[in-house]
C-alpha positions in Angstrom: -20.4 -5.6 -21.2 -18.3 -4.7 -24.5 -14.6 -5.9 -23.8 -12.0 -3.1 -24.3 -9.3 -3.8 -27.3 -5.6 -3.5 -26.6 -4.9 -0.9 -29.0 -2.0 0.9 -27.5 1.7 -0.5 -27.3 4.3 0.0 -24.6 7.7 -1.1 -25.4 11.9 -0.7 -24.2 15.2 -2.3 -24.6 16.9 -4.6 -23.0 20.4 -6.1 -23.5 20.6 -10.3 -24.7 20.9 -11.4 -21.3 18.0 -9.0 -19.7 15.9 -11.0 -22.5 16.7 -14.2 -21.7 15.8 -13.9 -18.0 12.3 -12.0 -18.6 11.6 -15.4 -20.7 12.5 -17.8 -18.4 10.6 -16.0 -15.6 7.6 -15.6 -18.2 7.8 -19.4 -19.0 8.3 -20.1 -15.0 5.0 -18.9 -14.9 3.6 -20.6 -18.2 3.4 -17.3 -20.2 5.0 -15.5 -23.1 7.5 -12.7 -22.4 4.8 -9.8 -23.7 2.1 -11.1 -21.7 4.0 -11.5 -18.7 5.4 -8.5 -19.1 1.9 -7.0 -19.7 0.7 -8.6 -16.2 4.0 -7.1 -14.3 3.4 -3.6 -15.6 -0.2 -3.2 -15.1 0.0 -4.9 -11.2 2.5 -2.1 -10.7 -0.4 0.2 -11.9 -2.6 -0.8 -9.1 0.1 -1.1 -6.2 1.6 2.4 -6.9 0.5 3.3 -3.4 1.9 0.5 -2.0 5.0 -1.2 -3.9 5.8 -3.9 -1.0 3.3 -6.2 0.1 2.2 -7.2 3.4 4.1 -10.4 3.4 7.4 -8.3 2.5 6.6 -6.1 4.6 6.2 -8.3 8.2 9.3 -10.0 7.0 11.6 -6.7 6.9 10.2 -5.9 10.0 11.1 -9.3 11.6 14.8 -8.6 10.1 14.9 -5.3 11.8 13.9 -6.6 14.9 16.2 -9.4 14.7 18.6 -7.3 13.6 18.3 -5.1 17.1 18.1 -8.2 19.1 21.4 -9.3 17.7 23.2 -5.8 17.7 22.2 -5.6 21.3 22.7 -9.0 22.5 26.7 -8.6 21.2 27.3 -5.4 22.3 25.9 -6.3 25.7 28.6 -9.3 25.5 31.2 -7.4 24.1 31.0 -4.7 26.9 31.0 -7.4 29.8 27.3 -6.5 30.5 25.4 -8.9 32.1 23.0 -10.5 29.9 20.1 -11.2 32.8 16.6 -12.8 31.3 15.6 -9.1 32.4 18.0 -7.5 30.2 16.8 -9.9 27.1 13.7 -9.2 27.6 14.2 -5.6 27.5 16.3 -5.9 24.3 13.4 -8.0 22.8 11.0 -5.5 23.9 12.6 -2.6 22.0 13.5 -4.8 19.1 9.8 -5.2 19.0 8.7 -1.6 19.2 11.3 -0.1 16.5 10.7 -2.8 14.1 8.0 -0.8 12.4 9.8 2.1 12.0 13.3 0.8 11.3 11.9 -1.5 8.3 10.2 1.5 6.7 13.4 3.4 6.7 15.2 0.2 5.0 12.5 0.0 2.5 12.5 3.7 1.7 16.5 3.8 1.2 15.7 0.2 -0.9 13.6 2.1 -3.4 15.5 5.1 -3.1 19.1 3.2 -4.1 16.4 1.3 -7.0 15.2 4.5 -8.3 18.4 5.9 -8.4 20.1 2.9 -9.9 17.3 3.0 -12.7 18.2 6.9 -13.6 21.6 5.6 -14.0 
């Protein structure tokens, strides 16, 4: 099988401080800045349909559930509601049921914000 040669170039201008950060990240992974950037770009091409990894999604889901639990507990305590075992189980069950949807909303908001800041 004949290996295709790289014949095209992609480039962009960055600030000195940004270039320093790129070099640092590349060095941590044992690569030159250009090779590191190439791998990052090619990885982004392969993952365009899902910009968030499975692990990142799971972390966002658990954080969303935790946020829901903490908010509900604080609300119940602030309104002098009883915080029984049954009520805690209800809070946890609700957080588990809604965590995927909430995590998806958070990720969408973050991606939207990232897209907006890129175009400024």
